C-alpha positions in Angstrom: -41.1 -53.7 -15.2 -40.7 -53.3 -11.8 -37.3 -53.8 -11.3 -36.5 -51.3 -14.1 -38.8 -48.7 -12.0 -37.0 -50.1 -8.5 -33.4 -49.6 -10.2 -34.3 -46.4 -11.8 -33.2 -44.3 -8.4 -30.3 -46.2 -7.9 -29.0 -45.4 -11.2 -30.0 -41.8 -11.1 -28.3 -41.5 -7.2 -25.1 -43.2 -8.6 -25.0 -40.8 -11.7 -25.3 -38.0 -9.5 -22.9 -39.5 -7.2 -20.1 -39.8 -9.9 -20.5 -36.5 -11.0 -20.5 -34.8 -7.8 -17.1 -36.8 -6.8 -15.8 -35.9 -10.9 -16.4 -32.3 -9.8 -14.6 -32.5 -6.8 -11.5 -34.3 -8.5 -11.2 -31.2 -10.7 -11.5 -28.7 -7.7 -8.9 -30.5 -5.6 -7.0 -30.5 -9.2 -6.8 -26.8 -9.4 -9.8 -26.9 -11.9 -11.6 -23.7 -10.5 -10.9 -20.4 -12.3 -6.8 -19.5 -12.6 -5.7 -16.6 -11.2 -5.1 -14.7 -14.7 -9.2 -15.8 -15.0 -9.9 -14.0 -12.3 -8.1 -10.5 -13.5 -11.1 -8.7 -15.1 -8.7 -5.3 -15.8 -5.1 -4.7 -15.7 -2.6 -2.0 -17.4 0.7 -1.7 -17.2 1.2 2.1 -16.7 3.1 4.1 -18.6 4.4 1.0 -20.7 3.5 -2.0 -23.6 1.2 -5.2 -23.1 2.9 -7.3 -20.9 1.5 -10.8 -20.1 3.1 -11.8 -16.2 4.4 -15.3 -14.9 1.2 -15.7 -13.5 -0.6 -15.6 -17.0 -2.2 -11.7 -16.3 -2.5 -9.8 -19.3 -1.5 -6.1 -18.7 -3.0 -3.8 -21.4 -0.9 -1.3 -22.9 -1.5 2.6 -20.7 -5.3 3.1 -21.8 -4.4 7.1 -21.0 -1.3 7.4 -23.4 -1.0 10.8 -25.0 -4.8 11.7 -23.2 -3.7 12.4 -19.5 0.0 12.8 -17.6 3.3 11.5 -18.8 4.7 8.0 -18.8 8.3 7.6 -17.9 10.4 4.2 -18.7 13.3 5.9 -16.8 13.6 2.5 -14.5 14.5 0.0 -17.5 18.3 1.1 -16.4 17.7 -0.4 -13.2 17.1 -4.0 -11.7 13.9 -4.2 -9.6 14.5 -6.1 -6.3 11.6 -8.7 -5.3 10.7 -8.6 -8.4 11.0 -11.9 -11.4 13.4 -10.4 -14.0 10.4 -11.8 -16.9 8.2 -9.1 -14.7 10.4 -6.3 -13.7 8.9 -4.2 -16.7 6.3 -3.6 -14.6 8.0 -2.1 -11.9 10.5 -0.2 -14.3 7.8 2.0 -16.4 5.5 4.4 -14.9 2.2 7.4 -15.4 2.9 10.4 -13.2 1.0 13.7 -13.6 1.6 17.0 -12.6 -2.2 16.5 -10.7 -4.5 13.9 -9.1 -5.2 11.4 -12.2 -6.3 8.1 -12.4 -8.3 5.4 -14.3 -11.6 3.8 -14.7 -12.6 0.5 -14.4 -16.1 -1.1 -15.3 -17.3 -3.8 -12.8 -20.4 -5.8 -14.2 -20.9 -8.2 -11.4 -21.0 -8.5 -7.9 -18.5 -10.0 -5.3 -15.3 -9.5 -3.4 -12.3 -8.0 -5.3 -8.9 -7.0 -5.0 -7.2 -3.6 -6.5 -3.6 -4.3 -6.8 -1.2 -1.4 -7.2 2.4 -1.5 -8.4 4.9 0.5 -7.7 8.6 1.3 -7.5 11.0 3.8 -6.3 13.7 4.7 -9.2 14.0 8.4 -8.9 14.4 10.0 -5.8 16.7 8.5 -2.9 15.6 9.7 0.5 11.9 9.3 2.0 9.6 12.7 1.8 10.5 13.5 -1.9 7.3 11.8 -3.6 4.4 11.3 -1.2 0.8 11.0 -2.7 -2.9 9.5 -1.5 -4.9 6.8 -3.4 -8.5 7.4 -3.7 -11.3 4.2 -4.7 -14.3 6.0 -5.8 -13.7 9.2 -3.5 -12.3 6.7 -0.5 -9.0 7.3 0.6 -7.5 4.1 0.8 -3.6 4.5 0.8 -2.8 7.6 2.8 0.5 9.4 2.5 2.1 6.7 0.6 6.2 7.0 0.3 7.7 4.4 -1.7 11.1 5.3 -0.8 10.1 5.1 2.9 8.7 1.8 2.7 10.8 -0.4 0.4 13.9 1.7 -0.3 15.2 2.4 -3.9 14.5 0.6 -7.0 12.5 -2.3 -5.2 9.2 -3.3 -6.3 6.1 -2.5 -3.5 2.2 -3.6 -4.1 -0.2 -2.2 -2.3 -3.1 -4.2 -2.1 -6.7 -2.9 -1.0 -9.8 -5.6 -1.2 -13.2 -3.9 -1.6 -16.7 -5.5 -2.3 -19.7 -4.8 -4.5 -23.3 -6.0 -3.3 -26.8 -4.2 -4.1 -25.5 -1.4 -5.5 -22.8 -0.8 -2.9 -19.4 -0.4 -2.6 -17.6 -1.5 0.8 -13.8 -0.1 1.2 -12.1 -0.4 4.6 -15.3 0.0 6.7 -16.7 2.6 5.0 -19.8 2.0 2.1 -20.8 3.9 -0.8 -23.1 3.8 -4.0 -21.8 2.2 -6.6 -22.6 2.8 -10.3 -20.8 0.2 -12.0 -17.2 2.2 -12.5 -14.5 1.7 -9.7 -12.1 5.0 -9.7 -9.0 4.5 -8.9 -7.3 8.4 -8.2 -3.9 9.2 -7.1 -4.1 12.4 -5.5 -1.8 15.3 -5.8 0.1 16.1 -2.7 3.2 18.6 -1.7 5.8 16.3 -2.3 6.2 16.3 -6.1 3.7 14.1 -8.4 1.5 11.2 -7.7 2.2 8.0 -9.9 1.3 4.2 -10.7 3.8 2.0 -12.3 1.0 -0.9 -13.0 -2.4 -2.0 -11.5 -5.1 -4.9 -12.0 -8.7 -5.6 -10.5 -9.5 -9.1 -9.6 -12.3 -11.2 -7.8 -11.3 -13.4 -5.0 -8.9 -12.4 -1.2 -5.9 -11.3 0.2 -5.0 -14.8 0.0 -5.6 -15.1 -4.1 -2.8 -12.3 -4.8 0.7 -13.8 -5.7 3.3 -12.6 -2.9 6.2 -10.7 -3.7 9.8 -12.1 -3.3 10.6 -11.5 0.5 12.8 -8.4 1.2 15.4 -9.2 3.8 15.4 -5.6 5.0 12.4 -5.6 5.9 12.0 -8.8 7.4 14.9 -7.4 10.0 13.0 -3.8 10.5 10.3 -6.0 11.6 11.7 -8.4 14.3 13.6 -5.0 15.6 9.8 -3.3 16.0 8.4 -6.1 17.6 11.2 -6.8 19.9 11.0 -3.0 20.9 7.4 -3.3 21.4 7.3 -6.4 23.6 10.5 -4.3 25.5 8.4 -0.9 26.2 4.7 -2.3 26.2 4.9 -5.2 28.6 1.2 -6.2 30.1 -0.4 -4.3 32.2 -1.7 -6.1 35.7 -3.7 -9.0 35.5 -7.0 -7.3 35.1 -6.8 -5.3 32.2 -5.1 -8.2 30.1 -4.1 -5.5 27.1 -1.3 -3.7 25.9 -0.7 -0.5 25.6 -2.1 0.9 22.3 0.9 3.5 21.8 3.7 1.5 20.3 5.0 2.6 17.0 3.5 1.0 13.7 5.4 -2.4 12.1 7.6 -1.4 9.2 8.8 2.1 11.2 12.1 2.1 12.5 12.0 3.3 16.3 13.9 6.8 16.5 15.6 5.9 20.1 14.9 8.0 23.3 13.6 11.4 23.1 16.5 14.1 22.8 16.8 16.6 25.9 15.7 19.9 25.4 19.0 21.8 25.0 17.0 24.8 26.6 15.8 23.1 29.5 18.9 24.0 31.6 19.6 27.7 30.2 19.6 30.6 32.6 20.2 33.2 30.2 17.1 34.7 30.4 17.9 35.1 34.0 21.1 36.9 33.6 19.9 39.3 30.8 18.2 42.1 33.4 21.7 41.9 35.5 23.8 42.5 32.5 21.4 45.6 31.5 21.8 46.8 35.0 25.2 46.6 35.0 25.8 48.1 31.7 24.2 51.3 32.7 25.4 51.8 36.1 28.8 51.4 34.7 29.0 54.7 32.7 26.6 56.6 35.3 29.4 56.0 37.9 31.8 57.3 35.0 29.9 60.5 34.4 29.6 61.2 38.4 33.6 60.7 38.9 34.0 63.2 36.4 32.0 65.8 37.8 
C-alpha cells in the first residue's frame, strides 16, 4: 500500500511530462491554428466566393445589389505578383461614387490584422484614383494611389495591424471605444472613386500574413532610394550621431536637382519704365519739330 502511494506522484509526473511532450511536438509540427483558421472574415469584393491557395475562404460580396458597383474589368488582364489561381481576388472589385465600406463583427479580444487587396486595372498613370481608408474613424491609409505604388495590373496588399482589448480599439497609436463591430471605410477623395478588390481580417501579427511575390521594379527603386539617402544624408558629427530626417520616404523616386527659377535673372521689370519713357519721348519730340 505504501509502495503504491509512493509511486502515485511519480506516475502523475510521468503522465504530465508525456502529455507536455506530445503537445510540444504538435506545436512544433505546426499543430496550431492554420492561417485559414485564424481568418475570421473574408470577402471577394465585387466577385463570387473563392478559396485561395492558403485555404482562406472569401465569401461572395455581401454588398452586391445594395451599395456601390461591382466590376470585373480586370479579368481580361494577368495580375503580376499574384499566383494564377488567386488572380481573381485582384481582377474583380467594388467601387462607389461616395464613401462606402464593410462591417466586420469581432467578438474576441486580441491582436488582429486587416489585409486589403488592390490592383489598378483601368488607369495607366498616377493621380487618377486616390483615396483614404478609415478603420472605425481612424485614417489608417492616407492618399492611396495604387498605380503610384506598384504600377498597372499589379497586386498590392495594404496591411493594417490593430488590437482589441477591454472595449478599446488600438490602431497606429490611436485608441477609441470598440462596440464589437469593425467598420472598414473607403473614403471618397478628389481623384475618382474609392474601391477595394478583396479584404480579410485575421487573428495574429504581421509575420503571419502571406507575402506577395517579389516585384523586381519595386526592389530596384528601394535600392536606388536607399543609395541616394546615404549620399545625401551622411552622418553629421560624432556628438549628434543622427541622420537628417529630411530624406525622401522609401518607394518614392527622387526627382533630381531642383530646377532653377527661369525668372531669377529676368531684367524685363527694370527695362519696362525705360521703354515707356522712350515711347513717350519720341512722339513728343516729333510734335515739337513740326511746330
